[in-house]
Jmol script that loads the backbone (N, CA, C; Angstrom):
load data "model"
ATOM      1  N   MET A   1      87.722  97.344  76.780  1.00  0.00           N
ATOM      2  CA  MET A   1      88.657  96.719  77.754  1.00  0.00           C
ATOM      3  C   MET A   1      88.109  97.324  79.219  1.00  0.00           C
ATOM      4  N   ASN A   2      87.701  96.323  79.979  1.00  0.00           N
ATOM      5  CA  ASN A   2      87.292  96.600  81.422  1.00  0.00           C
ATOM      6  C   ASN A   2      88.355  97.518  82.068  1.00  0.00           C
ATOM      7  N   GLU A   3      87.887  98.597  82.927  1.00  0.00           N
ATOM      8  CA  GLU A   3      88.695  99.382  83.684  1.00  0.00           C
ATOM      9  C   GLU A   3      89.066  98.727  85.046  1.00  0.00           C
ATOM     10  N   PRO A   4      90.400  98.519  85.531  1.00  0.00           N
ATOM     11  CA  PRO A   4      90.657  98.029  86.687  1.00  0.00           C
ATOM     12  C   PRO A   4      90.058  98.881  87.794  1.00  0.00           C
ATOM     13  N   SER A   5      90.123 100.201  87.431  1.00  0.00           N
ATOM     14  CA  SER A   5      89.573 101.251  88.606  1.00  0.00           C
ATOM     15  C   SER A   5      89.786 102.545  87.927  1.00  0.00           C
ATOM     16  N   GLU A   6      89.079 103.437  88.438  1.00  0.00           N
ATOM     17  CA  GLU A   6      89.142 104.866  87.899  1.00  0.00           C
ATOM     18  C   GLU A   6      90.658 105.531  88.239  1.00  0.00           C
ATOM     19  N   ARG A   7      91.286 104.757  89.031  1.00  0.00           N
ATOM     20  CA  ARG A   7      92.633 105.381  89.319  1.00  0.00           C
ATOM     21  C   ARG A   7      93.633 104.947  88.185  1.00  0.00           C
ATOM     22  N   ILE A   8      93.451 103.887  87.587  1.00  0.00           N
ATOM     23  CA  ILE A   8      94.095 103.525  86.375  1.00  0.00           C
ATOM     24  C   ILE A   8      93.217 103.196  85.356  1.00  0.00           C
ATOM     25  N   LEU A   9      93.522 104.038  84.150  1.00  0.00           N
ATOM     26  CA  LEU A   9      92.731 103.826  82.984  1.00  0.00           C
ATOM     27  C   LEU A   9      93.417 103.010  82.015  1.00  0.00           C
ATOM     28  N   THR A  10      92.680 102.219  81.236  1.00  0.00           N
ATOM     29  CA  THR A  10      93.326 101.522  80.090  1.00  0.00           C
ATOM     30  C   THR A  10      92.579 101.707  78.842  1.00  0.00           C
ATOM     31  N   GLU A  11      93.407 101.835  77.722  1.00  0.00           N
ATOM     32  CA  GLU A  11      92.855 101.880  76.417  1.00  0.00           C
ATOM     33  C   GLU A  11      93.476 101.011  75.460  1.00  0.00           C
ATOM     34  N   ARG A  12      92.731 100.226  74.827  1.00  0.00           N
ATOM     35  CA  ARG A  12      93.428  99.398  73.807  1.00  0.00           C
ATOM     36  C   ARG A  12      93.508  99.839  72.434  1.00  0.00           C
ATOM     37  N   ARG A  13      94.729  99.834  71.698  1.00  0.00           N
ATOM     38  CA  ARG A  13      94.909 100.399  70.473  1.00  0.00           C
ATOM     39  C   ARG A  13      95.713  99.278  69.652  1.00  0.00           C
ATOM     40  N   GLY A  14      94.904  98.267  69.183  1.00  0.00           N
ATOM     41  CA  GLY A  14      95.308  97.054  68.336  1.00  0.00           C
ATOM     42  C   GLY A  14      96.257  96.298  69.516  1.00  0.00           C
ATOM     43  N   PRO A  15      97.437  96.046  69.293  1.00  0.00           N
ATOM     44  CA  PRO A  15      98.248  95.198  70.220  1.00  0.00           C
ATOM     45  C   PRO A  15      98.945  96.060  71.303  1.00  0.00           C
ATOM     46  N   ILE A  16      98.501  97.259  71.467  1.00  0.00           N
ATOM     47  CA  ILE A  16      99.104  98.183  72.378  1.00  0.00           C
ATOM     48  C   ILE A  16      98.104  98.539  73.449  1.00  0.00           C
ATOM     49  N   VAL A  17      98.262  98.570  74.597  1.00  0.00           N
ATOM     50  CA  VAL A  17      97.450  99.001  75.738  1.00  0.00           C
ATOM     51  C   VAL A  17      98.124 100.332  76.448  1.00  0.00           C
ATOM     52  N   ILE A  18      97.329 101.305  76.449  1.00  0.00           N
ATOM     53  CA  ILE A  18      97.822 102.647  77.263  1.00  0.00           C
ATOM     54  C   ILE A  18      97.336 102.624  78.523  1.00  0.00           C
ATOM     55  N   ILE A  19      98.104 102.689  79.452  1.00  0.00           N
ATOM     56  CA  ILE A  19      97.704 102.604  80.844  1.00  0.00           C
ATOM     57  C   ILE A  19      97.875 103.972  81.416  1.00  0.00           C
ATOM     58  N   THR A  20      96.919 104.582  82.083  1.00  0.00           N
ATOM     59  CA  THR A  20      97.009 105.932  82.577  1.00  0.00           C
ATOM     60  C   THR A  20      96.718 105.962  84.101  1.00  0.00           C
ATOM     61  N   ILE A  21      97.851 106.514  84.732  1.00  0.00           N
ATOM     62  CA  ILE A  21      97.600 106.734  86.095  1.00  0.00           C
ATOM     63  C   ILE A  21      96.795 107.969  86.243  1.00  0.00           C
ATOM     64  N   ASN A  22      95.563 107.909  86.965  1.00  0.00           N
ATOM     65  CA  ASN A  22      94.732 108.908  86.967  1.00  0.00           C
ATOM     66  C   ASN A  22      94.400 109.462  88.303  1.00  0.00           C
ATOM     67  N   ARG A  23      95.471 109.921  88.980  1.00  0.00           N
ATOM     68  CA  ARG A  23      95.150 110.627  90.130  1.00  0.00           C
ATOM     69  C   ARG A  23      95.838 112.126  90.128  1.00  0.00           C
ATOM     70  N   PRO A  24      95.606 112.956  89.060  1.00  0.00           N
ATOM     71  CA  PRO A  24      96.245 114.208  88.849  1.00  0.00           C
ATOM     72  C   PRO A  24      96.175 115.167  90.143  1.00  0.00           C
ATOM     73  N   GLU A  25      95.121 115.024  91.003  1.00  0.00           N
ATOM     74  CA  GLU A  25      95.051 115.894  92.199  1.00  0.00           C
ATOM     75  C   GLU A  25      96.150 115.540  93.106  1.00  0.00           C
ATOM     76  N   ALA A  26      96.612 114.296  93.007  1.00  0.00           N
ATOM     77  CA  ALA A  26      97.902 113.917  93.982  1.00  0.00           C
ATOM     78  C   ALA A  26      99.171 113.623  93.084  1.00  0.00           C
ATOM     79  N   ARG A  27      99.191 114.328  91.958  1.00  0.00           N
ATOM     80  CA  ARG A  27     100.464 114.172  91.088  1.00  0.00           C
ATOM     81  C   ARG A  27     100.599 112.795  90.706  1.00  0.00           C
ATOM     82  N   ASN A  28      99.488 111.953  90.729  1.00  0.00           N
ATOM     83  CA  ASN A  28      99.499 110.534  90.295  1.00  0.00           C
ATOM     84  C   ASN A  28     100.405 109.661  91.259  1.00  0.00           C
ATOM     85  N   ALA A  29     100.245 109.981  92.584  1.00  0.00           N
ATOM     86  CA  ALA A  29     101.095 109.212  93.455  1.00  0.00           C
ATOM     87  C   ALA A  29     100.377 107.941  93.719  1.00  0.00           C
ATOM     88  N   PHE A  30     101.234 106.980  94.211  1.00  0.00           N
ATOM     89  CA  PHE A  30     100.576 105.576  94.296  1.00  0.00           C
ATOM     90  C   PHE A  30     100.089 105.455  95.820  1.00  0.00           C
ATOM     91  N   ASP A  31      98.955 105.263  95.992  1.00  0.00           N
ATOM     92  CA  ASP A  31      98.382 104.877  97.265  1.00  0.00           C
ATOM     93  C   ASP A  31      98.147 103.305  97.132  1.00  0.00           C
ATOM     94  N   ARG A  32      97.471 102.710  98.267  1.00  0.00           N
ATOM     95  CA  ARG A  32      96.989 101.364  98.156  1.00  0.00           C
ATOM     96  C   ARG A  32      96.128 101.085  96.939  1.00  0.00           C
ATOM     97  N   GLU A  33      95.060 101.799  96.747  1.00  0.00           N
ATOM     98  CA  GLU A  33      93.972 101.536  95.648  1.00  0.00           C
ATOM     99  C   GLU A  33      94.713 101.639  94.173  1.00  0.00           C
ATOM    100  N   THR A  34      95.550 102.777  93.938  1.00  0.00           N
ATOM    101  CA  THR A  34      96.177 103.023  92.832  1.00  0.00           C
ATOM    102  C   THR A  34      97.132 101.630  92.488  1.00  0.00           C
ATOM    103  N   SER A  35      97.897 101.217  93.394  1.00  0.00           N
ATOM    104  CA  SER A  35      98.793 100.201  93.341  1.00  0.00           C
ATOM    105  C   SER A  35      97.952  98.860  93.051  1.00  0.00           C
ATOM    106  N   ASN A  36      96.868  98.597  93.661  1.00  0.00           N
ATOM    107  CA  ASN A  36      96.058  97.411  93.469  1.00  0.00           C
ATOM    108  C   ASN A  36      95.571  97.561  92.042  1.00  0.00           C
ATOM    109  N   ALA A  37      95.045  98.912  91.447  1.00  0.00           N
ATOM    110  CA  ALA A  37      94.732  98.974  90.227  1.00  0.00           C
ATOM    111  C   ALA A  37      95.586  98.707  89.086  1.00  0.00           C
ATOM    112  N   MET A  38      96.854  99.197  89.353  1.00  0.00           N
ATOM    113  CA  MET A  38      97.985  99.070  88.567  1.00  0.00           C
ATOM    114  C   MET A  38      98.214  97.535  88.288  1.00  0.00           C
ATOM    115  N   ASN A  39      98.242  96.891  89.480  1.00  0.00           N
ATOM    116  CA  ASN A  39      98.570  95.449  89.225  1.00  0.00           C
ATOM    117  C   ASN A  39      97.368  94.737  88.352  1.00  0.00           C
ATOM    118  N   ALA A  40      96.186  95.183  88.371  1.00  0.00           N
ATOM    119  CA  ALA A  40      95.082  94.722  87.586  1.00  0.00           C
ATOM    120  C   ALA A  40      95.357  94.958  86.176  1.00  0.00           C
ATOM    121  N   ALA A  41      95.818  96.094  85.958  1.00  0.00           N
ATOM    122  CA  ALA A  41      96.020  96.604  84.613  1.00  0.00           C
ATOM    123  C   ALA A  41      97.350  95.739  84.046  1.00  0.00           C
ATOM    124  N   MET A  42      98.292  95.481  84.888  1.00  0.00           N
ATOM    125  CA  MET A  42      99.323  94.752  84.335  1.00  0.00           C
ATOM    126  C   MET A  42      98.870  93.327  84.121  1.00  0.00           C
ATOM    127  N   GLY A  43      97.929  92.792  84.886  1.00  0.00           N
ATOM    128  CA  GLY A  43      97.223  91.434  84.810  1.00  0.00           C
ATOM    129  C   GLY A  43      96.682  91.536  83.412  1.00  0.00           C
ATOM    130  N   LEU A  44      95.888  92.511  83.102  1.00  0.00           N
ATOM    131  CA  LEU A  44      95.226  92.535  81.829  1.00  0.00           C
ATOM    132  C   LEU A  44      96.524  92.299  80.697  1.00  0.00           C
ATOM    133  N   LEU A  45      97.545  93.004  80.581  1.00  0.00           N
ATOM    134  CA  LEU A  45      98.627  92.951  79.627  1.00  0.00           C
ATOM    135  C   LEU A  45      99.160  91.470  79.635  1.00  0.00           C
ATOM    136  N   ASP A  46      99.270  90.965  80.897  1.00  0.00           N
ATOM    137  CA  ASP A  46      99.858  89.542  80.772  1.00  0.00           C
ATOM    138  C   ASP A  46      98.966  88.585  80.368  1.00  0.00           C
ATOM    139  N   GLU A  47      97.529  88.710  80.448  1.00  0.00           N
ATOM    140  CA  GLU A  47      96.734  87.810  80.243  1.00  0.00           C
ATOM    141  C   GLU A  47      96.125  87.735  78.657  1.00  0.00           C
ATOM    142  N   ASP A  48      96.241  88.733  78.155  1.00  0.00           N
ATOM    143  CA  ASP A  48      95.687  88.915  76.806  1.00  0.00           C
ATOM    144  C   ASP A  48      96.895  88.743  75.754  1.00  0.00           C
ATOM    145  N   ASP A  49      96.826  87.518  75.083  1.00  0.00           N
ATOM    146  CA  ASP A  49      97.932  87.336  74.021  1.00  0.00           C
ATOM    147  C   ASP A  49      97.966  88.176  72.846  1.00  0.00           C
ATOM    148  N   GLY A  50      96.898  89.006  72.508  1.00  0.00           N
ATOM    149  CA  GLY A  50      96.843  89.947  71.698  1.00  0.00           C
ATOM    150  C   GLY A  50      97.627  91.257  72.035  1.00  0.00           C
ATOM    151  N   LEU A  51      97.930  91.395  73.163  1.00  0.00           N
ATOM    152  CA  LEU A  51      98.507  92.701  73.589  1.00  0.00           C
ATOM    153  C   LEU A  51     100.029  92.447  73.605  1.00  0.00           C
ATOM    154  N   PHE A  52     100.853  93.275  73.018  1.00  0.00           N
ATOM    155  CA  PHE A  52     102.222  93.137  72.880  1.00  0.00           C
ATOM    156  C   PHE A  52     103.131  94.116  73.702  1.00  0.00           C
ATOM    157  N   ILE A  53     102.516  95.378  73.854  1.00  0.00           N
ATOM    158  CA  ILE A  53     103.117  96.416  74.435  1.00  0.00           C
ATOM    159  C   ILE A  53     102.126  97.340  75.475  1.00  0.00           C
ATOM    160  N   GLY A  54     102.817  97.721  76.315  1.00  0.00           N
ATOM    161  CA  GLY A  54     101.982  98.468  77.440  1.00  0.00           C
ATOM    162  C   GLY A  54     102.806  99.752  77.655  1.00  0.00           C
ATOM    163  N   VAL A  55     102.243 101.025  77.436  1.00  0.00           N
ATOM    164  CA  VAL A  55     102.667 102.160  77.544  1.00  0.00           C
ATOM    165  C   VAL A  55     101.922 102.863  78.905  1.00  0.00           C
ATOM    166  N   ILE A  56     102.785 103.321  79.723  1.00  0.00           N
ATOM    167  CA  ILE A  56     102.197 103.813  80.974  1.00  0.00           C
ATOM    168  C   ILE A  56     102.408 105.367  80.975  1.00  0.00           C
ATOM    169  N   THR A  57     101.419 106.158  81.325  1.00  0.00           N
ATOM    170  CA  THR A  57     101.460 107.430  81.327  1.00  0.00           C
ATOM    171  C   THR A  57     100.717 108.062  82.482  1.00  0.00           C
ATOM    172  N   GLY A  58     100.810 109.312  82.652  1.00  0.00           N
ATOM    173  CA  GLY A  58     100.042 109.923  83.877  1.00  0.00           C
ATOM    174  C   GLY A  58      99.232 110.951  83.337  1.00  0.00           C
ATOM    175  N   ALA A  59      98.078 111.166  84.157  1.00  0.00           N
ATOM    176  CA  ALA A  59      97.069 112.221  83.758  1.00  0.00           C
ATOM    177  C   ALA A  59      97.434 113.518  84.371  1.00  0.00           C
ATOM    178  N   GLY A  60      97.065 114.668  83.800  1.00  0.00           N
ATOM    179  CA  GLY A  60      97.331 116.059  84.366  1.00  0.00           C
ATOM    180  C   GLY A  60      98.577 116.531  84.218  1.00  0.00           C
ATOM    181  N   GLY A  61      99.346 116.118  83.092  1.00  0.00           N
ATOM    182  CA  GLY A  61     100.850 116.711  82.938  1.00  0.00           C
ATOM    183  C   GLY A  61     102.000 116.280  83.921  1.00  0.00           C
ATOM    184  N   ASN A  62     101.562 115.341  84.797  1.00  0.00           N
ATOM    185  CA  ASN A  62     102.596 114.535  85.591  1.00  0.00           C
ATOM    186  C   ASN A  62     102.608 113.168  85.137  1.00  0.00           C
ATOM    187  N   PHE A  63     103.916 112.460  85.179  1.00  0.00           N
ATOM    188  CA  PHE A  63     103.944 110.877  85.154  1.00  0.00           C
ATOM    189  C   PHE A  63     103.440 110.359  86.489  1.00  0.00           C
ATOM    190  N   SER A  64     104.403 110.617  87.735  1.00  0.00           N
ATOM    191  CA  SER A  64     103.948 109.994  88.899  1.00  0.00           C
ATOM    192  C   SER A  64     104.802 110.651  89.824  1.00  0.00           C
ATOM    193  N   ALA A  65     104.407 111.031  91.021  1.00  0.00           N
ATOM    194  CA  ALA A  65     105.120 111.508  92.027  1.00  0.00           C
ATOM    195  C   ALA A  65     105.844 110.358  92.890  1.00  0.00           C
ATOM    196  N   GLY A  66     105.484 109.123  92.626  1.00  0.00           N
ATOM    197  CA  GLY A  66     105.940 107.991  93.207  1.00  0.00           C
ATOM    198  C   GLY A  66     104.905 107.391  94.427  1.00  0.00           C
ATOM    199  N   ALA A  67     105.510 107.203  95.618  1.00  0.00           N
ATOM    200  CA  ALA A  67     104.675 106.684  96.483  1.00  0.00           C
ATOM    201  C   ALA A  67     103.922 107.818  97.125  1.00  0.00           C
ATOM    202  N   ASP A  68     102.554 107.737  97.584  1.00  0.00           N
ATOM    203  CA  ASP A  68     101.838 108.633  98.373  1.00  0.00           C
ATOM    204  C   ASP A  68     102.303 108.638  99.852  1.00  0.00           C
ATOM    205  N   LEU A  69     103.176 109.590 100.106  1.00  0.00           N
ATOM    206  CA  LEU A  69     103.804 109.778 101.428  1.00  0.00           C
ATOM    207  C   LEU A  69     102.807 110.019 102.698  1.00  0.00           C
ATOM    208  N   LYS A  70     101.704 110.601 102.211  1.00  0.00           N
ATOM    209  CA  LYS A  70     100.561 110.702 103.095  1.00  0.00           C
ATOM    210  C   LYS A  70     100.043 109.348 103.744  1.00  0.00           C
ATOM    211  N   GLU A  71      99.816 108.608 102.728  1.00  0.00           N
ATOM    212  CA  GLU A  71      99.408 107.251 103.157  1.00  0.00           C
ATOM    213  C   GLU A  71     100.384 106.346 103.893  1.00  0.00           C
ATOM    214  N   ILE A  72     101.716 106.548 103.313  1.00  0.00           N
ATOM    215  CA  ILE A  72     102.711 105.759 104.128  1.00  0.00           C
ATOM    216  C   ILE A  72     102.629 106.228 105.654  1.00  0.00           C
ATOM    217  N   ALA A  73     102.605 107.657 105.789  1.00  0.00           N
ATOM    218  CA  ALA A  73     102.532 108.226 107.157  1.00  0.00           C
ATOM    219  C   ALA A  73     101.449 107.589 107.935  1.00  0.00           C
ATOM    220  N   LYS A  74     100.421 107.440 107.436  1.00  0.00           N
ATOM    221  CA  LYS A  74      99.107 106.765 108.272  1.00  0.00           C
ATOM    222  C   LYS A  74      99.380 105.480 108.659  1.00  0.00           C
ATOM    223  N   LEU A  75     100.286 104.725 107.918  1.00  0.00           N
ATOM    224  CA  LEU A  75     100.650 103.350 108.262  1.00  0.00           C
ATOM    225  C   LEU A  75     101.447 103.302 109.589  1.00  0.00           C
ATOM    226  N   GLY A  76     101.907 104.507 110.031  1.00  0.00           N
ATOM    227  CA  GLY A  76     102.668 104.617 111.408  1.00  0.00           C
ATOM    228  C   GLY A  76     103.993 104.148 111.338  1.00  0.00           C
ATOM    229  N   VAL A  77     104.722 104.726 110.348  1.00  0.00           N
ATOM    230  CA  VAL A  77     106.035 104.442 109.994  1.00  0.00           C
ATOM    231  C   VAL A  77     106.897 105.388 111.026  1.00  0.00           C
ATOM    232  N   PRO A  78     107.732 104.659 111.875  1.00  0.00           N
ATOM    233  CA  PRO A  78     108.323 105.603 112.946  1.00  0.00           C
ATOM    234  C   PRO A  78     109.257 106.715 112.259  1.00  0.00           C
ATOM    235  N   PRO A  79     109.505 107.775 112.938  1.00  0.00           N
ATOM    236  CA  PRO A  79     110.445 108.770 112.496  1.00  0.00           C
ATOM    237  C   PRO A  79     111.836 108.079 112.534  1.00  0.00           C
ATOM    238  N   ARG A  80     112.724 108.616 111.551  1.00  0.00           N
ATOM    239  CA  ARG A  80     114.052 107.924 111.567  1.00  0.00           C
ATOM    240  C   ARG A  80     115.112 109.004 112.238  1.00  0.00           C
ATOM    241  N   SER A  81     116.214 108.374 112.931  1.00  0.00           N
ATOM    242  CA  SER A  81     117.188 109.224 113.572  1.00  0.00           C
ATOM    243  C   SER A  81     117.846 109.915 112.443  1.00  0.00           C
ATOM    244  N   PRO A  82     118.674 110.962 112.575  1.00  0.00           N
ATOM    245  CA  PRO A  82     119.581 111.603 111.673  1.00  0.00           C
ATOM    246  C   PRO A  82     120.636 110.645 111.045  1.00  0.00           C
ATOM    247  N   VAL A  83     121.141 109.708 111.779  1.00  0.00           N
ATOM    248  CA  VAL A  83     121.895 108.716 111.301  1.00  0.00           C
ATOM    249  C   VAL A  83     121.376 107.832 110.400  1.00  0.00           C
ATOM    250  N   ALA A  84     120.199 107.315 110.771  1.00  0.00           N
ATOM    251  CA  ALA A  84     119.210 106.335 109.816  1.00  0.00           C
ATOM    252  C   ALA A  84     118.783 107.311 108.553  1.00  0.00           C
ATOM    253  N   ALA A  85     118.791 108.618 108.689  1.00  0.00           N
ATOM    254  CA  ALA A  85     118.125 109.535 107.612  1.00  0.00           C
ATOM    255  C   ALA A  85     119.216 109.513 106.560  1.00  0.00           C
ATOM    256  N   SER A  86     120.476 109.531 106.997  1.00  0.00           N
ATOM    257  CA  SER A  86     121.657 109.683 106.129  1.00  0.00           C
ATOM    258  C   SER A  86     122.047 108.329 105.395  1.00  0.00           C
ATOM    259  N   ALA A  87     121.239 107.420 105.626  1.00  0.00           N
ATOM    260  CA  ALA A  87     121.571 105.939 104.915  1.00  0.00           C
ATOM    261  C   ALA A  87     121.403 106.184 103.410  1.00  0.00           C
ATOM    262  N   SER A  88     122.173 105.166 102.694  1.00  0.00           N
ATOM    263  CA  SER A  88     122.133 105.114 101.421  1.00  0.00           C
ATOM    264  C   SER A  88     120.849 105.159 100.773  1.00  0.00           C
ATOM    265  N   TRP A  89     120.815 105.483  99.441  1.00  0.00           N
ATOM    266  CA  TRP A  89     119.534 105.734  98.581  1.00  0.00           C
ATOM    267  C   TRP A  89     119.028 104.184  98.520  1.00  0.00           C
ATOM    268  N   GLY A  90     119.918 103.329  98.232  1.00  0.00           N
ATOM    269  CA  GLY A  90     119.580 101.872  98.124  1.00  0.00           C
ATOM    270  C   GLY A  90     118.581 101.287  99.497  1.00  0.00           C
ATOM    271  N   VAL A  91     119.122 101.701 100.473  1.00  0.00           N
ATOM    272  CA  VAL A  91     118.344 101.243 101.731  1.00  0.00           C
ATOM    273  C   VAL A  91     117.086 101.922 101.873  1.00  0.00           C
ATOM    274  N   LEU A  92     116.942 103.289 101.637  1.00  0.00           N
ATOM    275  CA  LEU A  92     115.916 104.077 101.482  1.00  0.00           C
ATOM    276  C   LEU A  92     114.831 103.462 100.748  1.00  0.00           C
ATOM    277  N   ARG A  93     115.299 103.062  99.250  1.00  0.00           N
ATOM    278  CA  ARG A  93     114.509 102.564  98.324  1.00  0.00           C
ATOM    279  C   ARG A  93     113.940 101.286  98.720  1.00  0.00           C
ATOM    280  N   GLU A  94     114.753 100.666  99.432  1.00  0.00           N
ATOM    281  CA  GLU A  94     114.265  99.130  99.946  1.00  0.00           C
ATOM    282  C   GLU A  94     113.224  99.411 100.903  1.00  0.00           C
ATOM    283  N   ASN A  95     113.366 100.189 101.801  1.00  0.00           N
ATOM    284  CA  ASN A  95     112.404 100.420 102.771  1.00  0.00           C
ATOM    285  C   ASN A  95     110.997 100.967 102.426  1.00  0.00           C
ATOM    286  N   LEU A  96     111.041 101.857 101.317  1.00  0.00           N
ATOM    287  CA  LEU A  96     109.774 102.340 100.659  1.00  0.00           C
ATOM    288  C   LEU A  96     109.094 101.038  99.925  1.00  0.00           C
ATOM    289  N   SER A  97     109.991 100.352  99.367  1.00  0.00           N
ATOM    290  CA  SER A  97     109.336  99.363  98.487  1.00  0.00           C
ATOM    291  C   SER A  97     108.749  98.312  99.470  1.00  0.00           C
ATOM    292  N   SER A  98     109.296  98.046 100.620  1.00  0.00           N
ATOM    293  CA  SER A  98     108.757  97.132 101.606  1.00  0.00           C
ATOM    294  C   SER A  98     107.488  97.710 102.167  1.00  0.00           C
ATOM    295  N   LEU A  99     107.370  99.014 102.417  1.00  0.00           N
ATOM    296  CA  LEU A  99     106.142  99.645 102.798  1.00  0.00           C
ATOM    297  C   LEU A  99     105.048  99.512 101.885  1.00  0.00           C
ATOM    298  N   LEU A 100     105.293  99.902 100.544  1.00  0.00           N
ATOM    299  CA  LEU A 100     104.369  99.763  99.626  1.00  0.00           C
ATOM    300  C   LEU A 100     103.793  98.392  99.492  1.00  0.00           C
ATOM    301  N   LEU A 101     104.683  97.340  99.568  1.00  0.00           N
ATOM    302  CA  LEU A 101     104.266  95.975  99.451  1.00  0.00           C
ATOM    303  C   LEU A 101     103.146  95.682 100.623  1.00  0.00           C
ATOM    304  N   LYS A 102     103.559  96.133 101.782  1.00  0.00           N
ATOM    305  CA  LYS A 102     102.720  95.984 102.825  1.00  0.00           C
ATOM    306  C   LYS A 102     101.369  96.762 102.563  1.00  0.00           C
ATOM    307  N   ALA A 103     101.415  97.800 102.154  1.00  0.00           N
ATOM    308  CA  ALA A 103     100.321  98.544 101.733  1.00  0.00           C
ATOM    309  C   ALA A 103      99.158  98.051 100.826  1.00  0.00           C
ATOM    310  N   THR A 104      99.811  97.110  99.678  1.00  0.00           N
ATOM    311  CA  THR A 104      98.999  96.501  98.847  1.00  0.00           C
ATOM    312  C   THR A 104      98.437  95.226  99.178  1.00  0.00           C
ATOM    313  N   LEU A 105      99.010  94.620 100.208  1.00  0.00           N
ATOM    314  CA  LEU A 105      98.568  93.224 100.616  1.00  0.00           C
ATOM    315  C   LEU A 105      97.265  93.461 101.320  1.00  0.00           C
TER     316      LEU A 105
END
end "model"
wireframe off; spacefill off
backbone 0.3
color backbone group
């Protein structure tokens, strides 16, 4: 199976594809390249009718730390006020998702 990137490794085992996030030095945090590579791996799973199950795992003993906050900081996200910082987790999650989408476009 072709590798989408060295950041995301794929291994086919019959009808199963093992997808490994491969940034152990960053606790498998998702930056732009890793997000794009994961999208490519998901594309492999979607396109191959012989694949039924995708298992996602992380290299180096960690699954994933989530978003690469260093990369998000490079995008120039303005600091939040104490009032905004106390916003609900749903709003925070929505803001992070929006930033990650912009980073992968």
